[in-house]
C-alpha positions as a printed NumPy array, in Angstrom:
array([[-17.678,  39.553, -43.418],
       [-14.977,  43.067, -43.003],
       [-11.595,  42.345, -43.406],
       [ -8.97 ,  41.518, -40.751],
       [ -5.326,  42.058, -40.471],
       [ -3.761,  39.238, -41.064],
       [ -0.101,  38.551, -39.71 ],
       [  0.556,  34.888, -40.117],
       [  2.933,  34.49 , -42.431],
       [  1.358,  31.919, -45.097],
       [ -1.638,  34.203, -45.531],
       [  1.64 ,  36.972, -45.796],
       [  2.222,  34.614, -48.953],
       [ -1.011,  34.628, -50.38 ],
       [ -1.477,  38.097, -50.004],
       [  1.58 ,  38.715, -51.763],
       [  0.195,  36.304, -54.634],
       [ -3.233,  37.117, -54.567],
       [ -2.102,  40.548, -55.34 ],
       [  0.595,  39.417, -57.863],
       [ -2.308,  37.799, -60.187],
       [ -4.001,  41.195, -60.31 ],
       [ -6.823,  40.005, -57.888],
       [ -8.263,  43.179, -55.694],
       [-10.064,  43.512, -52.253],
       [-13.148,  45.948, -52.596],
       [-13.973,  47.194, -49.741],
       [-18.07 ,  48.46 , -49.861],
       [-18.973,  52.234, -49.611],
       [-20.219,  54.285, -46.498],
       [-19.77 ,  53.588, -42.824],
       [-18.78 ,  50.855, -41.376],
       [-20.579,  49.189, -38.246],
       [-19.394,  49.428, -34.881],
       [-17.242,  45.966, -34.464],
       [-18.586,  43.884, -31.871],
       [-15.89 ,  42.838, -28.792],
       [-16.496,  39.428, -30.293],
       [-14.674,  40.327, -33.888],
       [-12.042,  41.644, -32.128],
       [-11.811,  38.625, -30.179],
       [-12.059,  36.406, -32.724],
       [ -9.538,  38.099, -34.387],
       [ -7.001,  37.552, -31.656],
       [ -7.318,  34.505, -30.985],
       [ -6.076,  34.611, -34.84 ],
       [ -3.439,  36.62 , -34.632],
       [ -1.694,  39.179, -31.753],
       [ -3.228,  42.328, -33.338],
       [ -6.535,  43.411, -35.021],
       [ -6.708,  47.016, -36.432],
       [-10.568,  47.9  , -37.126],
       [-11.454,  49.039, -40.874],
       [-12.104,  52.32 , -38.655],
       [ -9.573,  52.639, -37.14 ],
       [ -6.517,  52.042, -40.01 ],
       [ -5.788,  56.087, -40.024],
       [ -4.063,  55.274, -36.106],
       [ -1.86 ,  52.05 , -37.387],
       [ -1.648,  51.18 , -41.045],
       [ -2.144,  47.799, -42.637],
       [  1.863,  47.33 , -43.075],
       [  2.756,  48.915, -39.795],
       [  0.079,  46.303, -37.916],
       [  2.021,  43.429, -40.021],
       [  5.005,  43.988, -38.527],
       [  4.111,  44.571, -35.075],
       [  2.094,  41.495, -35.411],
       [  5.344,  39.842, -36.456],
       [  7.147,  41.277, -34.052],
       [  4.845,  40.017, -31.29 ],
       [  4.915,  36.569, -32.924],
       [  8.219,  35.165, -32.85 ],
       [  8.388,  36.741, -29.575],
       [  5.828,  33.657, -28.718],
       [  4.64 ,  35.401, -25.789],
       [  0.773,  35.939, -25.377],
       [  0.658,  40.153, -25.759],
       [ -2.46 ,  41.308, -27.566],
       [ -3.124,  44.514, -28.822],
       [ -6.255,  46.076, -30.436],
       [ -6.392,  49.334, -31.65 ],
       [-10.059,  50.295, -32.313],
       [-12.032,  53.999, -33.541],
       [-12.105,  56.604, -31.21 ],
       [-15.626,  56.461, -30.449],
       [-15.69 ,  53.077, -29.642],
       [-17.605,  52.31 , -26.066],
       [-14.483,  51.96 , -23.448],
       [-16.918,  50.48 , -20.509],
       [-15.348,  47.222, -19.323],
       [-14.017,  46.573, -22.38 ],
       [-11.838,  44.468, -20.615],
       [-13.098,  42.218, -19.222],
       [-15.5  ,  41.971, -22.382],
       [-12.563,  41.162, -24.624],
       [-10.465,  38.799, -22.673],
       [-13.772,  36.741, -21.941],
       [-14.368,  36.391, -25.342],
       [-10.923,  35.96 , -26.527],
       [-10.92 ,  33.58 , -23.752],
       [ -6.917,  33.611, -23.984],
       [ -4.644,  34.113, -20.655],
       [ -2.794,  37.087, -21.747],
       [ -1.5  ,  40.629, -22.085],
       [ -4.128,  43.042, -23.563],
       [ -2.744,  46.323, -24.855],
       [ -5.888,  48.211, -26.42 ],
       [ -6.304,  51.829, -28.099],
       [ -8.857,  53.977, -28.152],
       [ -8.617,  57.119, -30.753],
       [ -5.889,  58.846, -29.396],
       [ -5.902,  56.964, -25.373],
       [ -4.396,  53.664, -24.493],
       [ -4.483,  50.935, -22.131],
       [ -3.346,  47.672, -20.872],
       [ -4.249,  45.588, -18.395],
       [ -3.113,  41.427, -17.793],
       [ -3.784,  38.43 , -15.928],
       [ -1.271,  38.408, -12.977],
       [ -0.044,  34.695, -14.031],
       [  1.167,  36.644, -17.496],
       [  2.116,  40.299, -15.76 ],
       [  1.42 ,  41.081, -12.013],
       [ -0.581,  44.138, -12.278],
       [  2.926,  46.781, -10.934],
       [  4.676,  45.029, -13.994],
       [  1.666,  46.556, -16.399],
       [  1.644,  49.694, -14.889],
       [  5.478,  49.786, -15.382],
       [  5.125,  49.427, -19.059],
       [  2.56 ,  52.02 , -19.344],
       [  4.398,  54.76 , -17.533],
       [  7.23 ,  53.314, -19.996],
       [  5.305,  54.478, -23.403],
       [  3.437,  57.557, -22.208],
       [  3.641,  60.859, -24.034],
       [  4.77 ,  58.913, -27.574],
       [  2.734,  58.77 , -30.56 ],
       [ -0.005,  56.394, -31.132],
       [  2.666,  54.05 , -33.307],
       [  5.622,  54.225, -31.119],
       [  3.74 ,  54.013, -27.871],
       [  2.703,  50.413, -29.701],
       [  5.474,  48.837, -30.786],
       [  7.053,  50.024, -27.549],
       [  4.769,  48.826, -25.326],
       [  5.424,  45.399, -27.511],
       [  9.046,  45.29 , -27.105],
       [  8.767,  45.671, -23.252],
       [  5.642,  43.638, -23.22 ],
       [  7.048,  40.586, -25.008],
       [  9.933,  40.768, -22.379],
       [  8.284,  40.439, -19.352],
       [  4.977,  38.785, -19.917],
       [  5.574,  34.918, -19.074],
       [  3.866,  31.612, -21.099],
       [  3.922,  31.736, -24.47 ],
       [  1.815,  32.529, -27.079],
       [ -1.801,  30.664, -27.445],
       [ -1.789,  27.294, -30.509],
       [ -4.305,  29.114, -31.932],
       [ -2.219,  31.229, -33.37 ],
       [ -0.634,  28.391, -35.188],
       [ -3.163,  27.381, -36.677],
       [ -5.378,  30.477, -37.998],
       [ -3.2  ,  31.117, -41.402],
       [ -4.468,  27.076, -42.106],
       [ -7.578,  27.962, -40.928],
       [ -7.494,  31.217, -43.673],
       [ -6.046,  29.109, -46.508],
       [ -8.079,  26.112, -46.53 ],
       [-10.001,  27.312, -50.011],
       [ -6.581,  30.202, -51.036],
       [ -4.281,  27.88 , -51.247],
       [ -6.706,  25.2  , -53.419],
       [ -7.674,  28.282, -56.105],
       [ -4.351,  29.018, -56.798],
       [ -2.854,  26.073, -56.611],
       [  0.909,  24.739, -57.367],
       [  1.939,  28.369, -56.749],
       [  0.965,  29.267, -53.825],
       [  1.626,  25.931, -52.069],
       [  5.587,  26.436, -53.177],
       [  5.856,  29.997, -51.641],
       [  3.806,  27.97 , -48.365],
       [  6.635,  25.508, -48.298],
       [  9.077,  28.298, -48.42 ],
       [  7.428,  29.98 , -46.018],
       [  7.699,  26.87 , -43.717],
       [ 11.31 ,  26.001, -44.525],
       [ 12.609,  29.632, -43.238],
       [ 10.445,  28.641, -40.062],
       [ 12.451,  25.687, -39.687],
       [ 15.146,  27.634, -40.141],
       [ 14.257,  30.338, -37.806],
       [ 13.714,  28.027, -35.38 ],
       [ 16.941,  25.859, -35.845],
       [ 18.675,  29.313, -35.526],
       [ 17.178,  29.785, -32.226],
       [ 17.929,  26.856, -30.577],
       [ 21.588,  27.16 , -31.32 ],
       [ 20.668,  30.484, -29.459],
       [ 19.37 ,  29.484, -26.604],
       [ 22.073,  26.393, -25.354],
       [ 25.271,  29.04 , -25.937],
       [ 23.252,  31.273, -23.971],
       [ 22.774,  28.919, -21.024],
       [ 26.481,  28.006, -21.138],
       [ 27.372,  30.916, -20.517],
       [ 24.254,  31.344, -17.415],
       [ 25.948,  28.206, -15.777],
       [ 29.149,  29.913, -14.531],
       [ 27.213,  32.556, -12.904],
       [ 24.708,  30.488, -11.699],
       [ 26.58 ,  27.764, -10.504],
       [ 28.818,  30.66 ,  -8.5  ],
       [ 25.854,  30.943,  -7.015],
       [ 24.746,  27.689,  -6.032],
       [ 28.667,  27.388,  -4.346],
       [ 28.746,  30.75 ,  -2.92 ],
       [ 24.983,  29.466,  -1.045],
       [ 26.49 ,  25.876,  -0.349],
       [ 28.957,  27.97 ,   1.609],
       [ 26.565,  30.413,   3.641],
       [ 24.859,  26.506,   4.681],
       [ 28.299,  25.154,   5.845],
       [ 29.671,  28.47 ,   7.902],
       [ 25.765,  28.553,   9.588],
       [ 27.295,  26.719,  12.255],
       [ 23.595,  25.89 ,  13.42 ],
       [ 22.521,  22.188,  14.561],
       [ 18.793,  21.257,  14.784],
       [ 19.696,  20.226,  18.735],
       [ 21.617,  22.523,  20.229],
       [ 20.392,  24.479,  23.119],
       [ 17.939,  27.44 ,  22.674],
       [ 17.223,  26.034,  19.113],
       [ 13.304,  26.128,  18.285],
       [ 10.92 ,  24.33 ,  15.935],
       [ 10.869,  27.873,  13.547],
       [ 14.588,  27.383,  13.75 ],
       [ 14.823,  23.932,  12.546],
       [ 12.404,  24.412,   9.984],
       [ 13.921,  27.53 ,   9.218],
       [ 16.909,  25.721,   8.849],
       [ 15.368,  22.844,   6.697],
       [ 13.672,  25.785,   4.273],
       [ 17.093,  26.644,   3.667],
       [ 18.127,  23.262,   2.801],
       [ 15.561,  22.938,   0.999],
       [ 16.591,  25.224,  -1.54 ],
       [ 19.602,  24.628,  -2.105],
       [ 19.192,  21.233,  -3.813],
       [ 16.251,  22.046,  -5.602],
       [ 18.691,  24.773,  -6.705],
       [ 21.077,  22.238,  -7.86 ],
       [ 18.333,  20.191,  -9.202],
       [ 16.869,  22.561, -11.232],
       [ 20.05 ,  23.872, -12.992],
       [ 20.955,  19.956, -12.996],
       [ 17.843,  19.714, -15.783],
       [ 18.257,  23.292, -17.108],
       [ 17.393,  23.017, -20.959],
       [ 16.763,  26.394, -21.659],
       [ 17.683,  29.93 , -20.706],
       [ 14.422,  30.748, -19.01 ],
       [ 15.089,  28.005, -17.034],
       [ 17.703,  29.903, -14.889],
       [ 15.013,  31.78 , -13.58 ],
       [ 13.418,  28.909, -11.301],
       [ 17.052,  28.603,  -9.795],
       [ 17.626,  32.103,  -8.569],
       [ 14.159,  32.444,  -7.181],
       [ 15.425,  29.026,  -4.875],
       [ 18.268,  30.936,  -3.826],
       [ 16.778,  33.859,  -3.189],
       [ 14.014,  32.084,  -1.158],
       [ 17.067,  30.287,   1.029],
       [ 18.659,  32.737,   1.578],
       [ 15.604,  34.14 ,   2.765],
       [ 15.278,  32.049,   5.083],
       [ 18.524,  32.115,   6.373],
       [ 17.315,  35.566,   7.556],
       [ 14.875,  34.625,   8.618],
       [ 16.934,  32.164,  11.139],
       [ 19.535,  34.143,  12.255],
       [ 17.059,  37.323,  13.614],
       [ 15.717,  34.824,  15.718],
       [ 18.958,  33.032,  16.906],
       [ 19.865,  36.737,  17.207],
       [ 16.27 ,  38.112,  19.316],
       [ 16.028,  40.147,  17.123],
       [ 12.938,  41.675,  15.033],
       [ 11.984,  38.729,  11.799],
       [ 13.201,  40.704,   8.957],
       [ 10.29 ,  42.229,   6.457],
       [ 10.515,  40.221,   2.711],
       [ 12.68 ,  41.991,   0.344],
       [ 14.144,  41.325,  -2.501],
       [ 18.145,  40.422,  -2.794],
       [ 21.103,  43.416,  -2.969],
       [ 20.412,  44.824,  -6.582],
       [ 24.738,  45.673,  -6.733],
       [ 25.125,  40.97 ,  -5.762],
       [ 22.099,  38.69 ,  -4.611],
       [ 24.856,  36.805,  -2.904],
       [ 25.061,  39.999,  -0.115],
       [ 21.396,  38.527,   0.614],
       [ 17.958,  40.299,   1.069],
       [ 17.965,  44.288,   1.435],
       [ 17.728,  46.582,   4.019],
       [ 16.612,  48.951,   2.622],
       [ 16.242,  51.449,  -0.845],
       [ 18.668,  53.628,  -1.729],
       [ 18.744,  56.297,  -5.422],
       [ 21.61 ,  55.245,  -7.4  ],
       [ 22.002,  55.319, -11.495],
       [ 24.507,  53.822, -13.458],
       [ 27.121,  55.935, -15.597],
       [ 24.993,  58.103, -17.687],
       [ 21.575,  56.953, -16.58 ],
       [ 18.402,  57.908, -14.946],
       [ 18.249,  57.57 , -11.609],
       [ 16.273,  55.219,  -9.737],
       [ 15.527,  53.35 ,  -6.042],
       [ 17.019,  50.085,  -5.438],
       [ 17.577,  47.461,  -3.157],
       [ 20.829,  47.4  ,  -1.017],
       [ 22.42 ,  45.758,   1.532],
       [ 23.556,  47.235,   4.575],
       [ 26.89 ,  47.065,   3.031],
       [ 26.52 ,  48.319,   0.096],
       [ 24.225,  50.859,   1.45 ],
       [ 27.176,  52.066,   3.653],
       [ 29.766,  52.379,   0.771],
       [ 26.678,  54.515,  -1.107],
       [ 26.09 ,  57.093,   1.32 ],
       [ 30.179,  57.659,   1.92 ],
       [ 29.991,  58.389,  -1.504],
       [ 31.795,  55.382,  -3.061],
       [ 31.069,  52.621,  -5.65 ],
       [ 29.131,  49.36 ,  -4.269],
       [ 30.491,  46.373,  -4.614],
       [ 29.061,  45.576,  -7.665],
       [ 28.834,  41.229,  -9.532],
       [ 30.827,  41.363, -12.179],
       [ 30.886,  38.661, -14.801],
       [ 33.045,  37.423, -18.335],
       [ 32.014,  39.502, -21.053],
       [ 34.471,  39.693, -24.611],
       [ 35.531,  43.235, -23.492],
       [ 36.895,  41.677, -19.262],
       [ 34.599,  41.965, -16.478],
       [ 31.425,  44.107, -16.639],
       [ 28.604,  44.534, -14.705],
       [ 26.193,  42.346, -14.645],
       [ 23.815,  44.471, -16.431],
       [ 26.37 ,  45.826, -18.918],
       [ 26.521,  42.48 , -20.058],
       [ 23.671,  41.953, -22.711],
       [ 20.547,  40.234, -22.735],
       [ 21.91 ,  36.641, -21.292],
       [ 21.621,  37.459, -17.794],
       [ 17.684,  38.498, -18.126],
       [ 16.575,  35.728, -16.959],
       [ 18.819,  34.971, -13.906],
       [ 17.817,  38.725, -13.29 ],
       [ 14.371,  37.685, -13.384],
       [ 14.231,  34.502, -11.09 ],
       [ 15.908,  37.464,  -7.994],
       [ 14.026,  40.723,  -8.849],
       [ 10.748,  38.975, -10.327],
       [  6.973,  40.216, -10.072],
       [  6.808,  43.047, -12.076],
       [ 10.088,  44.744,  -9.726],
       [ 13.517,  44.082, -12.835],
       [ 11.963,  46.933, -15.941],
       [ 12.224,  49.445, -13.482],
       [ 16.029,  48.439, -11.688],
       [ 17.124,  48.053, -14.923],
       [ 15.954,  50.758, -16.531],
       [ 18.472,  52.371, -18.985],
       [ 21.363,  50.261, -18.069],
       [ 22.612,  47.746, -21.243],
       [ 20.642,  44.866, -19.938],
       [ 17.616,  46.426, -19.575],
       [ 17.608,  48.498, -23.192],
       [ 18.451,  45.077, -24.755],
       [ 15.524,  43.656, -22.335],
       [ 13.607,  46.456, -24.661],
       [ 14.357,  45.072, -27.703],
       [ 13.065,  43.356, -30.418],
       [ 15.82 ,  41.318, -30.702],
       [ 15.868,  40.424, -27.21 ],
       [ 12.346,  39.36 , -26.868],
       [ 13.353,  36.753, -30.282],
       [ 15.413,  34.609, -27.484],
       [ 12.412,  34.284, -25.405],
       [ 15.183,  34.631, -22.628],
       [ 12.482,  36.642, -20.517],
       [  9.629,  34.762, -20.007],
       [  8.451,  33.668, -17.757],
       [  8.727,  30.114, -15.318],
       [  7.363,  27.404, -13.825],
       [  3.308,  26.483, -12.94 ],
       [  1.267,  28.469, -15.671],
       [  1.713,  29.213, -19.094],
       [  0.264,  32.436, -20.465],
       [ -0.944,  32.101, -23.778],
       [ -3.857,  29.155, -22.016],
       [ -7.225,  29.001, -23.249],
       [ -9.406,  29.449, -19.626],
       [-12.343,  31.346, -21.28 ],
       [-14.186,  32.833, -19.263],
       [-12.264,  32.094, -15.707],
       [ -9.738,  34.921, -15.185],
       [ -9.641,  37.104, -11.814],
       [-12.128,  39.817, -12.622],
       [ -9.729,  42.394, -10.863],
       [ -7.074,  41.819, -13.205],
       [ -9.443,  43.358, -15.897],
       [-11.905,  45.33 , -14.145],
       [-11.775,  49.081, -14.31 ],
       [-10.588,  51.517, -16.421],
       [-11.767,  52.452, -20.17 ],
       [-14.654,  55.7  , -19.12 ],
       [-15.607,  53.942, -15.87 ],
       [-13.106,  55.432, -13.575],
       [-10.376,  52.757, -13.448],
       [ -7.514,  54.919, -14.717],
       [ -7.66 ,  55.279, -18.447],
       [ -6.644,  57.472, -21.213],
       [ -5.378,  61.284, -21.494],
       [ -1.845,  59.829, -20.348],
       [ -3.47 ,  59.069, -16.437],
       [ -1.721,  55.702, -16.177],
       [ -2.186,  56.013, -12.477],
       [ -5.302,  53.439, -12.161],
       [ -5.472,  50.248, -14.062],
       [ -6.373,  46.879, -12.065]])
């Protein structure tokens, strides 16, 4: 079997010991045959990065190892394959996803071309498109690293459990041969992993404590809206639809309180803000029914402060020193911006005083993700402190940007996946390659 790029901690220990003992791995001379997709899939089930032996000039082993470590530390179902330029592209994503059998986000570099696709439960198509646009025009190594940085903050779920066992599978014979020296190295690596997990758990508890303050403010504000509503299900003119809207809002309020009471990790907050956003939209629909207006379309909340309720329009806006982008806004903030005034921005406590939430650090990623999910968030936060931090390996390692509820990226689903999620691309008109990131799913 030709050598694979191994990335698990224990494997790196074993390889380092082998090199120290003067053991050389010799590759057979001559041209390499095309690597079957099944072999690429097998490698990705064991680690997040695979570099074909014929494509090591695109991503050298040291860079591949660092990239894989970054993804592993983030504990996200993100896969990267680097293949030679002449590798067949037709139906490559569908074939690889079927043979890997793991729900995830897949990025493939073939020669100079790159494309990415994902199971929609891990990241919707719009989110994948946003990632590809963000990394367009970079060198291959920078492109793949940037893809991983953004992908691990956006992808929902956790890494497949097969990554955890890959090192053990590899080491069954090697550790016996190396004896006590290798075992000692493995024990040290295990201790390091254990310390890192403890540090991560402590950081999550501290982050959750900060989030509780902001989320409790949101829950309280939503409860006050319900108190001011002055709607009674039995009042004259009340319809079944109005009563349904009202009950929906009450249920959302109760759900938000319950979820926050059970929250144990920062990412649990995402479900709370999703519930509040859902309840506020129900109130907006109820208000329209009572006033005889056209029912509002489902829109995200006001970007500047979700407590303002569902947005009524998109306006062009840029953070200080940042790039302009369209953001959803409430009627009051639209009026302020059109008049040349500053919007009414949600601020939070920081060591430097009150600051806008998007300039306050990565803790607020799950909070914002519940309000602005579905691939919308990366574009809204582009160029802000929160957006920049969410695109960093440090943020990825905190796992604050994960998805929530109802599914787990990284699940083994075999060939049971949406064909539309992985169709197109790579040579059959699906938008692959050459900087053309406009096609796809």
